[in-house]
N, C-alpha and C positions, 0 to 999 in steps of 0.2 A: 503493499499500500504507500508506503513513503518508502524513502531513502537516505543515505548520508547525504548527509548538506542540504535536505530541505528545508524547507523552517516551516514549521507547523505554528498552530492555534487553538484554542477549543474555541468548538463551536458558539458554548454562553457559556458561561461564566465572568465570574469577576475578575479573573485574571486573561488580562486577551493578551498578554507579552510574545509576542510572534519568537520560537524559542525553535532552533536549530538541533536534525535528528544527526548526534554526535556517531553512534556508533547502533549494530542492530545486534541483541544476543541470540545466539543460538539452539542456546538452551532451552528447555522443553518449553513453555511459552517462548514465545521471542519475543523480546521487550526491547523500545528506540530510547535510549538513552537519551537526555538532553540534559545540558546545565544547571535543570533545576529539578534534575530525576530524572525517570522513568516513565512511560508509554506503555503499560500493558497492551500486548496484542488485542488482548479482547474489549479494549477501552475505546482502541484506534476511529470506533466512528464521533466517536467526540467531538475527534478535530479533524482538521484539513490541511488545508498546506495554504501557507498565508500567501497571499497576495503581495508585491514586491513595489509597493506601496504601506500594504501594510508593515511590512520587514522597512524600507524607510523611517515610517514615522512613528516606529515601534510601539503597535498597538494595533490590537485589531479595532475595522471598521465598521460600523453598524449598520 
């Protein structure tokens, strides 16, 4: 779903900062590792790829 280097953002949350995917683990359930922790593969549907504009301004544009 996501690749290393993609910026991802929560679709709806108080935290609207785009975060880069730094690493994808291959253990059990793959996780996407970001600077703020990890995104479980089962929760990836709550995230989307951030637009270039969102990355530039540093937050999700609703």
